[in-house]
N, C-alpha and C positions, 0 to 999 in steps of 0.2 A: 504493500499500500504506500510505502514511502516514495516509490518511483512514480506512482500515479499522482501523488500530491506534488512532487517536483514538477512533473509534466504540466499539471494544472497551473502551478505558479509561473512556469515559463510561458504558458499561453496568456495568462493575465498580463505579463510583461509585454508580450506581443500586442495585446489589445491596447495597452497604454502607449506603445510606440505608434500604432495606427492612429490613435486619438491625437497624438502630437502632430502627425502628418496632416490630419484633417484640419487642425487649427491653422497650419500654414497655408493649406489649399483653399479653405473656404472662409477664413476669417482674417487672413493676412497677418497672423501672429508669427513673428520671428524673434527669438531671443527676448521674450517678454515685452516686446514693443509691437504695436499694431502699425504696419506700414501704411503709407498713404494710398488711398484709392486712386487707381489710374484715371486719368482724364482723357475721355475720348472726344475728338472733335466731330464736326459735321452734324448733320441733322439727326443722326442716330445716336450721337454721343450721350445726351441726357437719358435716353431710354436704356442704353447699355449700362450706364451708371446706376440707374434704378434697379435693373435686374441684378447687378452685382450686390447692391445694398440689400435687396430682398434675400439673396442667398446668405449673406452674412447674418442678417437678423434671424433667419430660420435656423442657421447653424448655432448661433448663440442660444436660442431658445432650447434646442435639443441638447446642447452641452449643459445647460442649467439643469435640465431634467436628469441628465446622467450624474451630475455632481451630487444629487441627493443620495446617491449610492456610494459616495466616496469612502465611507467607513469600511465597506466590504470588498473593495477592489482587490486587495491582496489576501483576503481571507478565502483560501481555497475551499473551505468547507461551506461557505455561503453560496448557495446555488442561485440565488436571485440575481447575482451579477450577470449571469448568462442572459437572462430574460431582459434585463435593462440594456445590456450592451447590444443584443440583437435588435431591440427597438431603435437604438441609436444607429446601428448599421443600416437598418431599413431607411431611416430618415436620410442618411448619407447618400444612399442610392437615389433617392428623390432629388437631392441637391446636385448629384452628378448629372442627372437629366437636365435640371435647370441650368447648370453651368454649360453643358453641351449646347443647349438652346441659345444661351448668351453668346457663346463663341461663334456659333453658326450665324446668328444675327449680326455680329460684328464683322464677320468675313463677307457677308452679303453686300456690305457697303464698300468693300475694297475695290478700288479701280486701278491702283498702281502697285508696282512691286514695293515701293517704299511704304505705302499704307499697309500692305500685307505683312511686311517685316515688323512694323510698329505693333500690329495686332498680335503677331506671334510673340513678340517680346513681352507684352503684357501678360500673356498666358503661359509663359515659359515655366513658371513655378508649378504648373499642373502637369508637366510632362511625365512625371513618375506615376500618375494615375492612369491605369489601363484604359479606362473609358475615353479619356481625353487623348491619349496616344493614338487610339484607333481612329478618333475623329480627325486628327491632323493628317493621317495617312490618306484619307479619302478626301 
């Protein structure tokens, strides 16, 4: 049983690493500082910024819900963490869809190579997410 507990603890640590990545991807947190929201120009700029803000607000809400379980995160005998974390992961999948839509919307307005590079630069931090990597391939 000791090995099962160690494996469960390792999985909890992986969950926390994933949570940290989500903070960088969806809430612009890097080293305890929220980075500035990128500014998009053109007619679609304000709409893109609204979409990104909506994603951040939704992420923050889901993170606050998960924080309610912070006392049990590393307690491998507490099984409710799995339920809470699975709810969080489900919400992240929804945010990935929203982000994919925001990226697509931003690229729809691209008319020059320079504009395309600027949009790519804004979303570079998402390149480690599988959903967004697949999007940029197509």
